[in-house]
Phi, psi and omega in degrees: 000139175259134178230131177259116183284166177303333179280356179094359178283141178256126181236145177258122180236134178263123179263123183277329176279168181299315173211156186218140175296141181299327180304320179292319177299316179299318179296319178296331179273355181080025182249123179285129185294338176278128180104004176233148171263134183248122177246122179246116179049048176069018176232138177294129181224170177264170181294343180277349179296143177264158182228157175236179180293343181274355185274159175239124181245136175234134180243136178230135178285138171278142176220149182230163179193174183214000000 
């Protein structure tokens, strides 16, 4: 699976289980699931969505201002 981190780095991650919740992958990468937008194969998804080795994940940090 390819994952693009909020910093723009692309990482290749091998998932050993058939599918895995995105939230677990984020924790392993040290990324808190609150505060990021998760795009799976060009679709907005939640942290509860599962992924496989064939998926492409992109992460974007939320930012606010006033």
